[in-house]
C-alpha positions as CSV (number, residue, x, y, z in Angstrom):
1,M,-20.4,3.6,-21.1
2,V,-17.1,4.6,-22.7
3,T,-14.1,2.6,-23.9
4,I,-10.7,3.9,-22.9
5,K,-7.4,3.0,-24.6
6,C,-4.0,3.5,-22.9
7,R,-1.1,2.3,-24.9
8,E,-1.8,-1.4,-25.5
9,I,-4.5,-1.8,-22.9
10,T,-8.2,-1.2,-23.5
11,F,-10.7,-0.6,-20.7
12,S,-14.3,-1.2,-21.7
13,D,-17.7,-0.1,-20.2
14,I,-16.1,2.7,-18.1
15,Q,-18.4,5.1,-16.2
16,A,-15.9,7.2,-14.4
17,I,-12.3,8.1,-13.8
18,L,-10.7,9.2,-10.6
19,F,-7.5,11.2,-10.6
20,D,-4.9,11.8,-7.9
21,K,-3.9,15.5,-7.6
22,N,-0.3,15.9,-6.6
23,G,2.1,14.5,-9.2
24,T,-0.8,13.5,-11.5
25,L,-2.7,16.6,-12.5
26,E,-0.7,19.1,-10.5
27,D,3.0,19.7,-10.9
28,S,3.5,20.2,-7.1
29,E,7.1,19.2,-6.7
30,A,8.4,22.6,-6.0
31,Y,5.7,23.4,-3.5
32,L,6.0,20.1,-1.6
33,R,9.8,20.4,-1.5
34,S,9.6,23.9,-0.1
35,L,7.1,22.9,2.5
36,G,9.2,20.0,3.7
37,Q,12.4,22.1,3.8
38,K,10.8,25.0,5.7
39,G,9.0,22.7,8.1
40,A,12.2,20.7,8.8
41,R,14.2,24.0,9.4
42,M,11.5,25.2,11.8
43,I,11.5,22.0,13.8
44,D,15.4,22.0,13.8
45,A,15.3,25.5,15.2
46,Q,13.6,24.1,18.3
47,I,15.3,20.8,18.4
48,P,18.8,21.1,16.9
49,G,20.1,18.2,14.8
50,I,16.7,16.8,13.8
51,G,16.5,18.7,10.5
52,E,18.6,16.4,8.3
53,P,16.9,13.2,9.4
54,L,13.5,14.8,8.9
55,L,14.4,15.8,5.4
56,M,15.4,12.3,4.6
57,A,12.1,11.0,6.1
58,F,10.2,13.5,3.9
59,G,12.0,12.2,0.8
60,I,13.9,15.4,0.2
61,N,17.5,15.2,-0.9
62,S,19.1,18.6,-1.7
63,D,16.8,20.1,-4.3
64,K,15.2,16.8,-5.3
65,L,11.9,15.4,-4.1
66,D,11.4,11.6,-4.1
67,P,7.9,11.2,-5.8
68,A,7.5,8.1,-3.6
69,G,8.6,9.9,-0.5
70,L,6.5,10.8,2.6
71,I,5.7,14.4,1.8
72,A,4.9,13.6,-1.8
73,V,2.3,10.8,-1.2
74,A,1.2,10.9,2.5
75,S,-1.8,12.9,3.9
76,R,-1.1,15.9,6.0
77,R,-2.1,14.0,9.1
78,E,0.4,11.1,8.3
79,T,3.2,13.7,7.6
80,E,2.5,15.3,11.0
81,V,2.6,11.9,12.8
82,A,5.8,10.8,11.1
83,A,7.5,14.1,12.0
84,A,6.2,13.8,15.5
85,A,7.8,10.3,15.8
86,Y,11.2,11.8,15.1
87,I,10.6,14.5,17.7
88,A,9.5,12.0,20.3
89,E,12.8,10.1,19.8
90,T,14.5,13.1,21.5
91,G,12.6,12.3,24.7
92,R,9.6,14.6,24.4
93,G,6.1,13.5,25.2
94,W,3.9,12.3,22.3
95,F,1.3,15.1,22.5
96,E,4.0,17.8,22.7
97,S,5.8,16.2,19.8
98,L,2.6,16.1,17.7
99,K,1.9,19.8,18.6
100,I,5.5,20.9,17.5
101,A,5.2,19.0,14.2
102,R,1.7,20.4,13.4
103,Q,2.6,24.0,14.2
104,A,5.8,23.8,12.3
105,L,4.1,22.6,9.1
106,E,1.3,25.1,9.5
107,E,3.7,28.0,10.0
108,A,5.9,26.7,7.1
109,E,2.9,27.1,4.8
110,Q,2.6,30.8,5.7
111,Y,6.2,31.4,4.5
112,I,5.9,29.8,1.1
113,D,3.8,30.6,-1.9
114,R,0.4,28.9,-1.3
115,T,-0.9,29.5,-4.8
116,P,-1.8,26.1,-6.3
117,S,0.9,24.7,-8.4
118,P,0.6,24.6,-12.2
119,L,-1.2,21.9,-14.1
120,F,0.9,19.4,-15.9
121,V,1.0,20.0,-19.6
122,G,-2.1,18.5,-21.2
123,S,-4.1,18.0,-18.0
124,L,-6.9,20.5,-18.8
125,E,-7.3,19.2,-22.4
126,V,-7.6,15.6,-21.2
127,L,-10.2,16.5,-18.6
128,K,-12.2,18.3,-21.2
129,S,-12.1,15.5,-23.7
130,L,-13.0,12.8,-21.1
131,S,-15.9,15.0,-19.8
132,A,-17.2,15.6,-23.3
133,A,-17.3,11.8,-23.8
134,G,-19.8,11.5,-20.9
135,L,-17.5,10.2,-18.2
136,K,-17.9,11.2,-14.6
137,L,-14.6,12.6,-13.4
138,G,-13.3,13.3,-9.9
139,I,-10.2,14.0,-7.9
140,L,-9.3,11.7,-5.0
141,S,-6.2,13.1,-3.3
142,A,-4.2,12.6,-0.1
143,A,-4.2,16.4,0.2
144,T,-7.0,17.9,2.3
145,T,-10.4,18.5,0.7
146,Q,-9.9,22.2,1.2
147,D,-6.6,22.0,-0.8
148,V,-8.4,20.0,-3.6
149,S,-11.2,22.6,-3.8
150,K,-8.7,25.4,-3.9
151,F,-6.8,23.7,-6.7
152,V,-10.0,23.1,-8.7
153,T,-11.2,26.7,-8.3
154,H,-7.8,28.2,-9.2
155,H,-7.5,26.2,-12.4
156,Q,-11.2,26.5,-13.2
157,L,-11.8,22.8,-13.5
158,G,-15.2,22.7,-11.9
159,N,-17.1,22.3,-15.1
160,Y,-15.3,19.0,-15.8
161,L,-15.3,17.4,-12.3
162,Q,-18.1,15.9,-10.3
163,L,-16.0,15.1,-7.2
164,E,-13.4,17.0,-5.2
165,M,-12.3,14.6,-2.4
166,G,-9.3,14.8,-0.1
167,V,-8.2,13.1,3.1
168,D,-9.1,15.0,6.3
169,E,-9.9,12.7,9.2
170,G,-10.3,9.0,8.9
171,P,-8.6,6.6,6.4
172,S,-6.0,7.5,3.9
173,K,-4.5,5.9,0.8
174,P,-4.1,3.0,0.2
175,D,-7.3,2.1,2.1
176,P,-9.8,1.0,-0.5
177,V,-12.7,2.5,1.4
178,L,-11.7,5.9,0.0
179,F,-12.1,4.7,-3.6
180,L,-15.5,3.1,-2.7
181,Q,-16.7,6.2,-1.0
182,A,-15.7,8.3,-4.0
183,C,-17.6,6.0,-6.3
184,Q,-20.7,6.1,-4.1
185,V,-20.7,9.9,-4.2
186,L,-20.5,9.8,-8.0
187,G,-23.1,7.1,-8.2
188,V,-20.9,4.8,-10.2
189,D,-19.9,1.1,-10.0
190,P,-16.3,0.7,-8.7
191,G,-15.9,-2.1,-11.2
192,K,-16.5,0.4,-14.0
193,T,-14.2,3.2,-12.6
194,L,-10.6,3.8,-13.4
195,M,-7.9,5.2,-11.1
196,V,-5.1,7.4,-12.4
197,G,-2.3,8.2,-10.0
198,D,1.5,8.5,-9.5
199,S,2.0,6.3,-6.5
200,V,1.9,2.7,-5.4
201,G,-0.8,3.7,-2.8
202,D,-3.1,4.8,-5.7
203,M,-2.7,1.5,-7.4
204,Q,-3.1,-0.6,-4.2
205,M,-6.2,1.4,-3.2
206,A,-7.9,0.9,-6.6
207,R,-7.0,-2.7,-7.0
208,N,-8.2,-3.6,-3.5
209,A,-11.5,-1.8,-4.3
210,Q,-11.8,-4.0,-7.4
211,A,-11.6,-1.0,-9.8
212,A,-11.9,-1.4,-13.5
213,G,-8.3,-0.6,-13.8
214,C,-5.3,1.3,-12.5
215,I,-3.4,3.7,-14.8
216,G,0.0,4.7,-13.3
217,I,1.6,8.0,-14.5
218,T,5.2,8.7,-14.0
219,W,6.4,12.0,-15.5
220,I,10.0,11.0,-14.7
221,D,9.7,7.6,-16.3
222,N,10.1,5.5,-13.2
223,S,7.6,2.7,-13.3
224,S,8.6,1.4,-9.9
225,N,6.7,4.3,-8.4
226,V,3.4,2.9,-9.7
227,K,4.0,-0.8,-9.2
228,G,0.8,-2.7,-9.6
229,A,-0.6,-0.5,-12.4
230,D,-2.3,-2.2,-15.3
231,V,-0.6,0.3,-17.7
232,V,2.1,2.9,-17.1
233,I,2.0,6.2,-19.0
234,N,4.3,9.3,-19.2
235,Q,1.7,11.8,-20.4
236,L,-2.0,12.2,-19.5
237,D,-2.9,12.5,-23.2
238,E,-2.1,8.8,-23.5
239,I,-5.6,8.3,-22.0
240,Q,-7.7,8.2,-25.1
241,V,-11.4,7.7,-25.7
242,M,-12.0,5.1,-28.4
243,Q,-14.3,6.3,-31.1
244,F,-16.7,3.7,-32.8
């Protein structure tokens, strides 16, 4: 068991820590913004006039991405469904709308750099130190499991992580079953596991799963994005192992 200190909060008897990926370990803003912009343009080319409303729905305003917006925190499936709803408003059938949305996002990915985004400063060092302390570590992301594995491989994080879990079919954040499933795979008690994430969904998921604690990270210093966190940090290196 390990004791973790985060600012003024101490978490005792911790077995594991689960991290979100996008916006927590990975500085993915540029990638997600490009994906949303390209996807919206491709849909607009087929259905003129829908591009701007889609960008607003995605949480993209000019060159800024809302870290609490749809494309930043939702799963791919949820993003496709949301885009399809806008398309269906134009009178198209649901299955046609869903097909247009899915194809546009898939094709958009082919046009942008698909290399995993860079790690936030200090991410690797924090994972190393927490792993060295004997904690089990994992990624629990709204991205697909394939994207999570690609990210881990690209940044050579495999030696420090025991779980690479995304959302494919089935429930998405903030459903607590995801957190419970991750803990089951790791063989740890949810009540002795911390969640680190950058969204309200991460906090709600962990809290409803009765996690040991919720650490919200906001690189842009906006604590409303992680409402419900036990403690809010601005840098991952604020997660410290207490030495006794």
